[in-house]
C-alpha positions in Angstrom: 6.8 -20.4 27.1 3.7 -21.6 25.3 3.8 -21.0 21.5 0.5 -19.7 20.1 -0.5 -17.6 17.1 -0.3 -14.5 19.3 3.2 -15.1 20.5 4.6 -16.2 17.1 2.6 -14.0 14.7 0.4 -11.3 16.0 2.6 -9.7 18.6 5.8 -9.7 16.5 3.9 -8.1 13.6 2.5 -5.4 15.8 5.9 -4.7 17.3 7.5 -4.5 13.8 4.8 -2.1 12.5 5.2 0.1 15.6 8.9 0.3 14.8 8.1 1.4 11.3 6.0 4.3 12.6 2.5 2.9 12.8 0.3 3.3 15.8 -1.4 0.4 17.5 -5.1 1.0 18.1 -6.7 -1.2 20.7 -10.4 -1.9 19.9 -11.2 -1.5 23.5 -10.1 2.2 23.5 -11.6 3.2 20.1 -15.1 3.8 18.8 -15.5 1.9 15.5 -18.3 0.8 13.2 -18.3 -3.0 13.1 -20.3 -3.0 9.8 -17.7 -0.9 7.9 -14.6 -1.3 10.0 -14.2 2.5 9.9 -13.1 4.4 13.0 -15.4 7.4 12.6 -13.4 9.8 14.9 -10.1 8.9 13.2 -11.7 9.0 9.7 -13.2 12.5 10.1 -10.0 13.9 11.6 -7.8 12.4 8.8 -10.2 13.6 6.0 -10.1 17.1 7.6 -6.3 17.1 7.6 -6.1 15.9 4.0 -8.8 18.3 2.8 -8.7 21.4 5.0 -11.3 23.1 2.8 -14.1 20.6 3.7 -16.6 21.7 6.4 -17.2 19.3 9.3 -20.8 18.8 8.0 -19.4 17.8 4.6 -17.1 15.3 6.2 -20.0 13.9 8.2 -22.0 13.5 4.9 -19.0 11.8 3.3 -18.8 9.3 6.1 -22.5 8.5 5.7 -22.1 8.2 1.9 -19.2 5.8 2.4 -21.2 3.8 4.8 -23.9 3.4 2.2 -21.3 2.6 -0.5 -19.9 -0.2 1.6 -23.1 -2.2 1.0 -22.1 -2.5 -2.7 -20.8 -5.7 -4.0 -17.8 -3.9 -5.5 -16.8 -2.7 -2.0 -13.2 -1.7 -2.5 -13.7 0.0 -5.9 -16.6 2.2 -4.8 -14.8 3.2 -1.6 -11.6 4.1 -3.5 -13.4 6.2 -6.1 -15.3 8.2 -3.5 -12.1 9.1 -1.6 -10.2 9.8 -4.8 -12.9 12.2 -6.1 -12.9 14.2 -2.9 -9.1 14.4 -2.4 -7.4 17.6 -3.4 -4.5 16.9 -5.8 -1.0 17.8 -4.6 1.2 19.7 -6.9 4.9 19.2 -7.1 
């Protein structure tokens, strides 16, 4: 067996994450934005589940706003703040 980065690192990590409950998403089977690394279909579905009160048009606008925010130099901070402001707090 030839030892490569795939056989020694990538595949074992993918298998471990699947055992932990994560789902592997093949890029061949998904639609994703290469500029932002966002999967638009998965993003809109997840935001809709987290915030059931948001209309589909609002979620679409949020995705467009986030796409614009990702052009900022402070990429992670702006993205996090936008999501945090739109997420409904969960009470205990």
